[in-house]
BAPA-118785 format. One record per residue (C-alpha): residue number from 1; residue in one letter; chain; x, y, z. Coordinates in pm, 1 decimal. Example, Ala and Ser with C-alpha at 12.3 -4.5 7.8 and 13.67 -1.06 7.14 Angstrom:
BEGIN
 num residuo cadena       px       py       pz
   1       A      A   1230.0   -450.0    780.0
   2       S      A   1367.0   -106.0    714.0
***
This chain:
BEGIN
 num residuo cadena       px       py       pz
   1       M      A  -9161.3  -5610.0   -975.1
   2       A      A  -8788.0  -5608.1   -956.0
   3       T      A  -8628.2  -5929.7   -853.9
   4       M      A  -8323.3  -5973.6   -634.8
   5       F      A  -8129.1  -6030.1   -952.6
   6       D      A  -8223.3  -5685.2  -1076.5
   7       T      A  -8115.4  -5512.0   -754.6
   8       A      A  -7798.0  -5712.2   -698.5
   9       K      A  -7488.6  -5494.8   -663.6
  10       A      A  -7160.9  -5565.2   -829.3
  11       R      A  -6932.9  -5772.8   -613.5
  12       K      A  -6610.9  -5603.2   -511.3
  13       P      A  -6300.8  -5807.8   -582.7
  14       A      A  -6143.7  -5953.2   -274.4
  15       V      A  -5834.2  -5771.3   -152.9
  16       P      A  -5556.4  -6023.7   -108.8
  17       V      A  -5406.3  -6030.1    237.1
  18       S      A  -5034.5  -5965.6    217.7
  19       A      A  -4822.8  -6212.0    403.8
  20       K      A  -4614.1  -6058.8    677.9
  21       P      A  -4249.5  -6044.8    572.6
  22       V      A  -4023.3  -6287.8    747.9
  23       R      A  -3746.4  -6099.7    926.2
  24       P      A  -3488.4  -6333.3   1071.6
  25       T      A  -3277.5  -6220.3   1361.6
  26       V      A  -2914.5  -6154.4   1268.5
  27       D      A  -2677.8  -6125.9   1561.5
  28       G      A  -2455.3  -5819.1   1549.1
  29       L      A  -2684.2  -5613.2   1324.8
  30       E      A  -2780.9  -5377.2   1607.1
  31       M      A  -2416.9  -5318.5   1694.4
  32       V      A  -2321.1  -5255.4   1332.3
  33       A      A  -2604.0  -5001.2   1300.7
  34       S      A  -2500.9  -4837.8   1628.5
  35       I      A  -2134.9  -4817.4   1528.7
  36       R      A  -2229.5  -4668.5   1191.1
  37       M      A  -2446.6  -4405.6   1359.8
  38       V      A  -2167.2  -4317.1   1602.5
  39       T      A  -1913.0  -4311.1   1318.8
  40       D      A  -2126.2  -4065.6   1119.2
  41       W      A  -2162.0  -3849.3   1429.6
  42       L      A  -1787.4  -3859.6   1493.4
  43       S      A  -1720.1  -3770.2   1129.9
  44       G      A  -1929.0  -3456.2   1172.1
  45       L      A  -1744.8  -3368.7   1492.7
  46       G      A  -1411.7  -3427.6   1322.6
  47       T      A  -1504.5  -3180.2   1050.3
  48       E      A  -1626.6  -2922.9   1303.1
  49       F      A  -1318.1  -2933.7   1524.6
  50       G      A  -1086.1  -2974.8   1225.9
  51       D      A  -1219.7  -2648.1   1083.7
  52       K      A  -1162.9  -2485.5   1422.9
  53       V      A   -801.1  -2601.9   1430.0
  54       R      A   -743.7  -2489.5   1070.1
  55       S      A   -892.1  -2148.6   1145.2
  56       T      A   -656.8  -2099.6   1440.2
  57       A      A   -361.2  -2229.9   1240.1
  58       Q      A   -443.7  -1992.4    955.5
  59       G      A   -405.3  -1694.9   1187.8
  60       I      A    -62.7  -1819.6   1297.5
  61       F      A     47.9  -1890.1    940.8
  62       L      A    -85.4  -1553.2    823.7
  63       A      A    123.6  -1362.3   1075.5
  64       D      A    435.5  -1571.5   1014.4
  65       G      A    407.7  -1565.2    633.9
  66       M      A    356.4  -1188.5    613.3
  67       A      A    637.9  -1121.9    858.3
  68       R      A    884.2  -1329.5    655.1
  69       K      A    725.3  -1264.4    313.3
  70       A      A    756.1  -1635.1    245.7
  71       Q      A    576.4  -1964.0    289.3
  72       P      A    497.3  -2003.6    662.4
  73       A      A    699.2  -2252.8    861.4
  74       S      A    536.5  -2557.7   1016.8
  75       F      A    501.1  -2560.0   1394.2
  76       D      A    430.1  -2800.1   1681.3
  77       A      A    114.3  -2726.6   1877.3
  78       V      A    -18.3  -2849.4   2212.6
  79       D      A   -364.3  -2872.4   2370.5
  80       G      A   -415.0  -3066.2   2693.8
  81       V      A   -265.0  -3413.5   2645.6
  82       A      A   -253.1  -3368.7   2266.4
  83       T      A     33.9  -3254.7   2050.7
  84       G      A     46.6  -3209.8   1677.1
  85       N      A    258.7  -3088.1   1392.2
  86       I      A     75.3  -2842.1   1169.2
  87       Q      A    209.0  -2758.9    824.6
  88       C      A    124.7  -2501.6    560.4
  89       R      A    197.5  -2656.2    222.0
  90       K      A    198.2  -2521.9   -131.0
  91       R      A   -108.5  -2628.8   -324.0
  92       S      A    -35.0  -2949.2   -515.3
  93       S      A     40.4  -2926.1   -886.3
  94       A      A   -220.4  -3200.9   -930.6
  95       S      A   -482.8  -2941.9   -835.7
  96       A      A   -512.5  -2694.1  -1122.1
  97       L      A   -623.7  -2336.7  -1064.3
  98       S      A   -966.2  -2249.5  -1198.7
  99       E      A  -1028.1  -1940.8  -1410.8
 100       L      A  -1197.9  -1767.3  -1117.5
 101       E      A   -902.8  -1844.1   -889.6
 102       M      A   -652.6  -1710.6  -1142.1
 103       E      A   -866.5  -1400.3  -1181.7
 104       A      A   -865.7  -1344.5   -805.0
 105       L      A   -487.3  -1379.6   -792.4
 106       S      A   -433.3  -1153.0  -1093.0
 107       E      A   -655.3   -881.9   -946.8
 108       A      A   -430.8   -884.4   -638.5
 109       G      A   -121.2   -849.5   -857.6
 110       V      A    -16.0  -1214.3   -832.1
 111       S      A     48.2  -1374.5  -1170.0
 112       S      A    335.2  -1610.3  -1091.5
 113       Y      A    138.4  -1933.3  -1138.2
 114       E      A    282.9  -2176.6  -1388.9
 115       K      A    142.0  -2301.9  -1717.9
 116       V      A    170.9  -2677.4  -1755.5
 117       D      A    103.9  -2860.0  -2081.3
 118       S      A     37.0  -3231.7  -2057.3
 119       S      A     26.7  -3416.1  -2387.8
 120       V      A    -57.9  -3765.3  -2507.2
 121       E      A    139.9  -3892.1  -2802.5
 122       E      A    -29.8  -4059.8  -3094.9
 123       C      A    -32.1  -4437.5  -3055.9
 124       F      A   -221.8  -4754.6  -3140.9
 125       V      A   -413.3  -4954.3  -2879.2
 126       I      A   -599.9  -5284.3  -2877.6
 127       N      A   -976.1  -5242.7  -2886.3
 128       P      A  -1096.6  -5329.4  -2531.4
 129       A      A  -1390.9  -5516.1  -2686.2
 130       Y      A  -1152.4  -5800.3  -2777.6
 131       L      A   -948.5  -5821.6  -2457.0
 132       K      A  -1154.1  -6117.0  -2327.5
 133       D      A  -1131.9  -6305.9  -2654.3
 134       S      A   -853.2  -6541.3  -2543.3
 135       A      A   -862.1  -6739.4  -2865.5
 136       L      A   -806.4  -6427.2  -3069.4
 137       L      A   -529.8  -6305.6  -2843.8
 138       K      A   -349.4  -6638.7  -2876.6
 139       K      A   -360.4  -6606.5  -3251.6
 140       V      A   -223.1  -6253.3  -3226.3
 141       D      A     53.1  -6374.5  -2998.0
 142       K      A    146.8  -6647.2  -3242.0
 143       A      A    154.4  -6445.3  -3558.7
 144       L      A    -26.4  -6116.3  -3587.5
 145       K      A     16.0  -6081.3  -3959.2
 146       S      A    -94.7  -6434.6  -4035.9
 147       I      A   -439.0  -6402.2  -3877.5
 148       K      A   -694.7  -6409.7  -4151.5
 149       D      A  -1002.1  -6330.3  -3940.0
 150       L      A   -850.5  -6045.1  -3741.9
 151       P      A  -1122.6  -5775.9  -3697.4
 152       E      A  -1050.1  -5455.2  -3884.0
 153       D      A  -1092.4  -5246.6  -3568.9
 154       F      A   -881.6  -5474.0  -3345.7
 155       I      A   -604.4  -5214.3  -3351.2
 156       Q      A   -723.7  -4863.1  -3276.1
 157       K      A   -542.8  -4535.2  -3312.8
 158       Q      A   -525.6  -4288.7  -3025.1
 159       E      A   -491.2  -3933.6  -3151.5
 160       A      A   -238.4  -3699.5  -2997.6
 161       S      A   -388.9  -3450.3  -2754.8
 162       S      A   -275.9  -3170.2  -2526.5
 163       V      A   -421.5  -3029.1  -2205.1
 164       T      A   -314.5  -2697.4  -2055.6
 165       K      A   -352.4  -2613.8  -1687.6
 166       Y      A   -216.1  -2354.8  -1446.9
 167       V      A    -68.6  -2449.7  -1109.8
 168       V      A     65.5  -2278.3   -800.1
 169       T      A    444.0  -2241.4   -771.9
 170       D      A    672.3  -2157.9   -479.7
 171       Q      A    687.3  -1803.1   -611.7
 172       T      A    306.2  -1780.5   -613.1
 173       V      A    304.4  -1848.2   -238.7
 174       V      A    583.2  -1595.2   -178.8
 175       D      A    399.9  -1330.6   -381.8
 176       V      A     77.1  -1381.5   -187.2
 177       F      A    247.1  -1344.0    150.9
 178       S      A    435.5  -1040.0     22.5
 179       L      A    110.2   -847.6    -20.7
 180       K      A     57.5   -568.4    232.7
 181       D      A   -319.1   -609.0    268.8
 182       E      A   -373.2   -861.3    550.0
 183       E      A   -734.3   -934.4    457.2
 184       K      A   -634.8   -993.5     95.3
 185       V      A   -366.6  -1238.1    205.0
 186       R      A   -621.0  -1416.4    426.7
 187       E      A   -857.3  -1436.8    129.1
 188       L      A   -595.1  -1577.8   -109.0
 189       M      A   -429.9  -1825.4    129.5
 190       P      A   -682.4  -2105.3     59.0
 191       L      A   -609.2  -2069.3   -314.0
 192       V      A   -234.6  -2127.7   -286.8
 193       T      A   -184.9  -2335.1     28.3
 194       T      A   -324.5  -2636.5    212.0
 195       Y      A   -285.4  -2742.2    573.6
 196       A      A   -163.6  -3074.2    708.9
 197       I      A   -258.5  -3150.1   1070.1
 198       R      A   -104.5  -3448.4   1247.8
 199       P      A   -242.4  -3470.2   1602.8
 200       K      A   -176.4  -3742.6   1858.4
 201       L      A   -255.0  -3808.7   2224.5
 202       V      A     56.5  -3826.4   2439.0
 203       D      A    -98.3  -4063.1   2695.2
 204       G      A   -257.2  -4294.6   2437.5
 205       D      A   -551.2  -4349.9   2674.7
 206       V      A   -846.7  -4470.8   2463.8
 207       K      A  -1095.9  -4470.1   2754.2
 208       A      A  -1006.8  -4112.2   2844.1
 209       A      A  -1040.7  -4013.2   2478.0
 210       L      A  -1387.2  -4173.1   2455.3
 211       K      A  -1498.0  -4003.8   2777.7
 212       R      A  -1377.4  -3669.9   2643.8
 213       V      A  -1574.3  -3712.8   2320.3
 214       L      A  -1891.5  -3846.6   2489.0
 215       E      A  -1906.1  -3538.7   2709.5
 216       L      A  -2007.9  -3351.4   2394.2
 217       V      A  -2333.1  -3549.2   2378.9
 218       N      A  -2477.7  -3375.5   2686.0
***
């Protein structure tokens, strides 16, 4: 006959009870979270209405640029209690044209962008690995040639290099606005120009501005 020892089931290991995490109250945390949420929401609104303003401005710049066959002139705009200067600027030379952008311009007959070569001359530099070695640097300062334990790779050589890029010029902008196809000009405008929008409220009323924005919630 089987005994209780024969029929005993394996004991399941005890599951440890996790201690509840201690969460101290930190004054101001709720407000910080609320402000961050509102800020993110406002950022989205800013993008939405900024795109709307840029779209309207593009139509004005398109008409002006094609009429004068030149870079459009900036203008002062008004909307309610807001005013703002809106400018159409040549694309910065710091922003190089991509191959696809140059192809789009060339297909439209615009090839007046400029080739810019930036080069780095050959030189020697101190290995950054030793910049925090103050003792070594003091020895170098005292007498570079007399240092017996100077690491062989303390002085490194930077090879000369050259980078070529293509940028928009004043003539590029003129050539784009000289095209006769309005839709083509509209298509190429973002490649050669950027917009600067500087709005301000004439009354400077913060409460009225907040009320105006909060009406968008409902």
